[in-house]
Structures are given as C-alpha cells and as structure tokens.
N, CA and C of each residue as an Amber inpcrd file, in Angstrom:
protein
   339
  53.9650000  64.9080000  74.0280000  54.0900000  66.1120000  73.2560000
  53.0090000  67.1230000  73.5680000  52.3580000  67.0230000  74.7050000
  51.3950000  68.0090000  75.1370000  50.0270000  67.8930000  74.4980000
  49.7980000  66.8770000  73.6720000  48.5040000  66.7080000  73.0160000
  47.5890000  65.9240000  73.9400000  46.4000000  66.4590000  74.1980000
  45.4240000  65.7330000  75.0060000  44.7360000  64.7000000  74.1290000
  44.7860000  63.4770000  74.5690000  44.1660000  62.4020000  73.8150000
  42.9980000  61.8520000  74.6110000  41.9480000  61.3890000  73.9240000
  40.8320000  60.7930000  74.6550000  41.2770000  59.5060000  75.3280000
  40.6430000  59.1380000  76.4400000  41.0370000  57.8990000  77.1080000
  40.8520000  56.6960000  76.1930000  41.7170000  55.7140000  76.3500000
  41.6160000  54.4820000  75.5780000  40.3760000  53.7230000  76.0280000
  39.5650000  53.2290000  75.0980000  38.3840000  52.4790000  75.5120000
  38.7740000  51.2280000  76.2910000  37.9520000  50.8630000  77.2300000
  38.1950000  49.6880000  78.0670000  38.1920000  48.4430000  77.1800000
  39.3330000  47.6950000  77.1150000  39.3810000  46.5130000  76.2640000
  38.5310000  45.3680000  76.8180000  38.1820000  45.4320000  78.0710000
  37.3460000  44.4180000  78.7060000  36.1090000  45.1170000  79.2640000
  35.1340000  45.4340000  78.4190000  33.9690000  46.1790000  78.9020000
  33.0390000  45.3010000  79.7430000  33.5510000  44.8460000  80.8490000
  32.8010000  43.9990000  81.7700000  32.5260000  44.7820000  83.0440000
  31.4470000  44.4540000  83.7210000  31.1440000  45.1770000  84.9580000
  32.1590000  44.8690000  86.0560000  32.4310000  45.8790000  86.8540000
  33.3010000  45.6810000  88.0150000  32.4630000  45.0200000  89.1070000
  32.9260000  43.8710000  89.5700000  32.2060000  43.1000000  90.5840000
  32.7270000  43.4220000  91.9720000  34.0340000  43.5980000  92.0770000
  34.6590000  43.8070000  93.3820000  35.9310000  44.6190000  93.1990000
  36.1430000  45.5890000  94.0670000  37.3900000  46.3540000  94.0760000
  37.9110000  46.3240000  95.5120000  38.7730000  45.3300000  95.8270000
  39.2590000  45.2050000  97.2050000  40.1890000  46.3320000  97.6370000
  40.8580000  46.9550000  96.6840000  41.6280000  48.1690000  96.9540000
  41.8160000  48.9310000  95.6500000  42.4270000  50.0750000  95.7110000
  42.4510000  51.0050000  94.5810000  43.1650000  50.4820000  93.3380000
  44.0790000  49.5390000  93.4680000  44.9090000  49.1370000  92.3320000
  44.3690000  47.9680000  91.5230000  43.5070000  47.1380000  92.0980000
  42.9880000  45.9690000  91.3870000  41.4900000  45.8500000  91.5810000
  40.8630000  45.1850000  90.5920000  39.4260000  44.9450000  90.6700000
  39.1250000  43.6330000  89.9690000  37.9650000  43.0770000  90.2710000
  37.4930000  41.8910000  89.5670000  36.4030000  42.3480000  88.6130000
  36.5270000  41.9200000  87.3590000  35.5340000  42.2540000  86.3440000
  34.8860000  40.9680000  85.8440000  33.6630000  41.0880000  85.3970000
  32.9250000  39.9230000  84.9260000  32.0460000  39.4060000  86.0420000
  32.1680000  38.1340000  86.3380000  31.4470000  37.5030000  87.4400000
  32.4620000  37.0870000  88.4990000  32.0450000  37.0660000  89.7500000
  32.9830000  36.7850000  90.8430000  33.7250000  35.4650000  90.6220000
  33.0150000  34.4060000  90.2930000  33.6660000  33.0950000  90.1660000
  34.1350000  32.7760000  88.7520000  33.8030000  33.6140000  87.7860000
  34.2430000  33.3800000  86.4190000  34.9200000  34.6130000  85.8370000
  35.1760000  35.5950000  86.6590000  35.7600000  36.8390000  86.1930000
  37.2740000  36.8330000  86.2170000  37.8250000  38.0280000  86.0900000
  39.2730000  38.1990000  86.0390000  39.6910000  39.3850000  86.9010000
  40.9120000  39.2870000  87.4340000  41.5340000  40.4340000  88.1000000
  41.9900000  41.3950000  87.0160000  41.8880000  42.6990000  87.2920000
  42.2990000  43.7080000  86.3250000  42.9680000  44.8690000  87.0550000
  44.0190000  45.3920000  86.4560000  44.6830000  46.5990000  86.9520000
  43.7380000  47.7750000  86.7140000  43.5230000  48.5940000  87.7280000
  42.6160000  49.7240000  87.5590000  43.2680000  50.8750000  86.7870000
  44.5770000  50.8720000  86.6820000  45.2650000  51.9460000  85.9620000
  45.2410000  51.7520000  84.4570000  45.5600000  50.5230000  83.9930000
  45.6600000  50.2940000  82.5500000  44.6630000  49.2620000  82.0270000
  43.8910000  48.6530000  82.8970000  42.9020000  47.6260000  82.5640000
  43.5110000  46.3220000  82.0550000  44.7840000  46.0830000  82.3270000
  45.4030000  44.8100000  81.9500000  44.8280000  43.7040000  82.8280000
  44.5910000  42.5520000  82.2280000  44.0670000  41.4060000  82.9560000
  45.2240000  40.7530000  83.7140000  44.9620000  40.4530000  85.0000000
  45.9920000  39.9030000  85.8890000  45.6470000  38.4940000  86.3540000
  44.9280000  37.7620000  85.5360000  44.6220000  36.3770000  85.8500000
  43.1800000  36.1710000  86.2750000  42.7890000  34.9010000  86.3800000
  41.4170000  34.5800000  86.7640000  41.1370000  34.9440000  88.2200000
  39.8760000  35.2600000  88.4880000  39.4890000  35.7170000  89.8250000
  39.6640000  34.6410000  90.8850000  39.6660000  33.3700000  90.5050000
  39.8130000  32.3100000  91.5000000  41.2720000  32.1020000  91.9310000
  42.2100000  32.8130000  91.2960000  43.6210000  32.7730000  91.6890000
  44.0100000  34.1300000  92.2560000  45.1520000  34.1870000  92.8930000
  45.6740000  35.4590000  93.3730000  46.2550000  36.2500000  92.2010000
  45.8850000  37.5120000  92.0910000  46.4540000  38.3650000  91.0410000
  47.9620000  38.4980000  91.2070000  48.4590000  38.2750000  92.4110000
  49.8990000  38.4110000  92.6760000  50.7180000  37.3920000  91.8870000
  50.1070000  36.2730000  91.5490000  50.8050000  35.2480000  90.7690000
  51.0390000  35.6920000  89.3230000  50.3450000  36.7090000  88.8920000
  50.4620000  37.1920000  87.5200000  51.1210000  38.5770000  87.4550000
  51.5230000  39.0740000  88.5840000  52.1870000  40.3800000  88.6500000
  53.6990000  40.1890000  88.6470000  54.4070000  41.2490000  88.3320000
  55.8580000  41.2430000  88.4940000  56.1580000  41.3820000  89.9770000
  57.2220000  40.7650000  90.4260000  57.5760000  40.8000000  91.8440000
  58.9710000  41.3910000  92.0100000  59.0450000  42.4240000  92.8310000
  60.3390000  43.0020000  93.2010000  60.5330000  42.7170000  94.6820000
  61.6730000  42.1150000  95.0410000  61.9510000  41.7370000  96.4240000
  63.1740000  42.5050000  96.9130000  63.0270000  43.1380000  98.0650000
  64.1640000  43.8260000  98.6840000  64.5030000  43.1050000  99.9810000
  65.7290000  42.6930000 100.1130000  66.2080000  42.0550000 101.3330000
  66.5320000  43.1560000 102.3260000  65.8360000  43.1930000 103.4320000
  65.9940000  44.2800000 104.3890000  67.1660000  44.0820000 105.3540000
  67.8590000  42.9630000 105.2650000  68.9950000  42.7410000 106.1760000
  70.1250000  43.7350000 105.9420000  70.1750000  44.2680000 104.7410000
  71.2850000  45.1560000 104.4040000  70.8730000  46.6180000 104.3500000
  69.7140000  46.9170000 104.8960000  69.2410000  48.2970000 104.9050000
  70.0630000  49.1090000 105.8990000  70.5030000  50.2540000 105.4810000
  71.2840000  51.1170000 106.3590000  70.4260000  52.1820000 107.0170000
  69.1710000  52.3020000 106.5830000  68.3020000  53.3420000 107.1140000
  67.7090000  52.9920000 108.4770000  67.6240000  51.7130000 108.7790000
  66.9600000  51.2770000 110.0080000  67.9060000  50.3690000 110.7900000
  68.1460000  50.6780000 112.0480000  68.9840000  49.7660000 112.8430000
  68.1700000  48.5290000 113.2360000  68.7420000  47.3580000 113.0300000
  68.0450000  46.1170000 113.3360000  68.6820000  45.4370000 114.5320000
  67.8640000  44.8890000 115.4080000  68.4050000  44.1830000 116.5710000
  68.9680000  42.8260000 116.1670000  69.8760000  42.3410000 116.9360000
  70.4100000  40.9960000 116.7340000  71.5400000  40.9500000 115.7300000
  72.3170000  39.8820000 115.8160000  73.4800000  39.7320000 114.9450000
  73.1140000  39.3700000 113.5030000  71.9460000  38.7500000 113.3010000
  71.5340000  38.3490000 111.9640000  70.7650000  39.4470000 111.2410000
  70.4630000  40.5180000 111.9290000  69.7190000  41.6010000 111.3100000
  68.2540000  41.2510000 111.1350000  67.6020000  42.0100000 110.3220000
  66.1760000  41.8660000 110.0870000  65.9630000  40.7830000 109.0360000
  65.1350000  39.8180000 109.3160000  64.9650000  38.6830000 108.4190000
  63.8730000  38.8820000 107.3680000  63.0950000  39.9220000 107.4870000
  61.9690000  40.1250000 106.5750000  62.4320000  40.5920000 105.1980000
  61.5470000  40.4050000 104.2430000  61.7700000  40.8930000 102.8850000
  60.6060000  41.8150000 102.5180000  60.9180000  42.8640000 101.8210000
  59.9330000  43.8310000 101.3420000  59.5160000  43.4030000  99.9370000
  58.2180000  43.1390000  99.7240000  57.7180000  42.6630000  98.4420000
  56.8870000  43.7460000  97.7690000  57.1160000  43.9420000  96.5100000
  56.3130000  44.8660000  95.7190000  55.7490000  44.0980000  94.5250000
  54.4290000  44.0810000  94.4050000  53.7490000  43.4440000  93.2890000
  53.3830000  44.5420000  92.2950000  53.7870000  44.3560000  91.0270000
  53.7280000  45.4130000  90.0150000  52.9800000  44.9090000  88.7820000
  52.1410000  45.7620000  88.2120000  51.4310000  45.4130000  86.9830000
  52.4510000  45.2090000  85.8610000  52.4170000  44.0570000  85.1880000
  53.3850000  43.8110000  84.1140000  53.1270000  44.6440000  82.8630000
  51.9620000  45.2580000  82.7760000  51.6320000  46.0410000  81.5950000
  52.0370000  47.5080000  81.7320000  51.6800000  48.1390000  82.8670000
  51.9220000  49.5820000  82.9940000  52.9100000  49.9550000  84.1020000
  53.3030000  48.9930000  84.9260000  54.2620000  49.2760000  85.9860000
  53.6470000  49.8520000  87.2490000  52.3250000  49.8680000  87.3370000
  51.6670000  50.3920000  88.5410000  51.9580000  49.4830000  89.7300000
  52.1850000  50.0900000  90.8680000  52.3910000  49.3360000  92.0990000
  51.0310000  48.8370000  92.5800000  50.8570000  47.5170000  92.6410000
  49.5790000  46.9240000  92.9950000  49.4560000  46.6420000  94.4810000
  50.5350000  46.2110000  95.1050000  50.4910000  45.8170000  96.5130000
  51.9080000  45.8120000  97.0670000  52.0310000  46.1290000  98.3410000
  53.3040000  46.0650000  99.0530000  53.0920000  45.2130000 100.2970000
  54.0040000  44.2990000 100.5400000  53.8940000  43.4160000 101.6940000
  55.2620000  43.2190000 102.3210000  55.2470000  42.7310000 103.5370000
  56.4660000  42.3080000 104.2130000  56.3560000  40.8070000 104.4400000
  57.3610000  40.0720000 104.0000000  57.3770000  38.6160000 104.1050000
  58.4260000  38.2090000 105.1330000  58.0110000  37.3540000 106.0580000
  58.9160000  36.8390000 107.0910000  59.1550000  35.3570000 106.8380000
  60.3370000  34.9720000 106.3930000  60.6290000  33.5440000 106.2230000
  60.4260000  32.8240000 107.5550000  59.8550000  31.6580000 107.4770000
  59.5720000  30.9000000 108.6870000  58.1280000  31.0290000 109.1370000
  57.4100000  32.0310000 108.6490000  55.9950000  32.1860000 108.9830000
  55.1230000  31.4910000 107.9420000  55.7280000  30.9140000 106.9660000
  55.0280000  30.2260000 105.8880000  56.0130000  29.9680000 104.7820000
  55.8250000  28.8790000 104.1050000  56.7630000  28.5130000 103.0500000
  56.5000000  29.2340000 101.7380000  55.2920000  29.7320000 101.5670000
  54.9240000  30.3250000 100.2990000  55.1460000  31.8310000 100.3180000
  55.9250000  32.3250000  99.3680000  56.2240000  33.7420000  99.2920000
  55.0140000  34.5570000  98.8670000  54.2880000  34.1010000  97.8580000
  53.1140000  34.8160000  97.3840000  51.9130000  34.3770000  98.2080000
  51.4030000  35.2740000  99.0150000  50.3000000  34.9320000  99.8970000
  48.9660000  35.1410000  99.2040000  48.0600000  34.2250000  99.4290000
  46.6940000  34.3790000  98.9530000  45.9040000  35.0480000 100.0700000
  45.9010000  36.3620000 100.0900000  45.2480000  37.0740000 101.1800000
  43.7730000  37.3630000 100.9120000  43.3050000  37.0460000  99.6960000
  41.8920000  37.1810000  99.3650000  41.3950000  35.8430000  98.8340000
  40.2870000  35.3770000  99.3710000  39.6860000  34.1510000  98.8670000
  38.2250000  34.4270000  98.5790000  37.8150000  34.1200000  97.3660000
  36.4340000  34.3650000  96.9800000  35.5920000  33.1390000  97.3050000
  34.4730000  33.3780000  97.9450000  33.5830000  32.2660000  98.2900000
  32.2250000  32.4380000  97.6650000
C-alpha cells in the first residue's frame, strides 16, 4: 500500500562467518552455525550440512526443451535444478545435474573444514 516500513529486525542476531555467494551465508560459528538466506534471514539448516537439503527444489527436465536443439536421439539428459528459499522464495542456487555422473541429486559442493 505504498507505506515505507522499517526493516524487520534480524531474528538471528549472530555474526556472519562466511558468505560463499550472495544468496546464502553462515551465521554463528563455522562448525556450530547455521546457513541463512540473505534475503529474509530464514535458517536453512546447520552449517555442517548442505543448505540445499533444506531448500525447495524445482527440477526441469531439459529433454523436452524446444528452445535448444539437442544432439542424439535421446536428447539432452541433464536436468536444470533450482534451489529456492522455503520462506521467501528467493532463488538460492541454480545447477545442472547429469544423471550418471553421480547418484546423488543434491550435491555437497561446499565442505567446511
């Protein structure tokens, strides 16, 4: 309704320890902290797990895409993955998954040591 409202206070007033990219950050301590959406500050799971396991997942099968011609009779085997914040709907990460390159759909591409 056009009313400017002050920003909502951070529900997790913890220090940001790591921000691997613009959409997610780790707050608290590296090994005892949590992943958090940078848009809405929703917690996306413990830092020792992949935040992708706590995000919504949208999968697009690219075999039926009409925008791109694919070689071969079976078409393109990859899937387009979008990881989305379950609280605010922010797009957290986009990946391409190729079946046969690994059995696990959700990749742990960050490991904290």
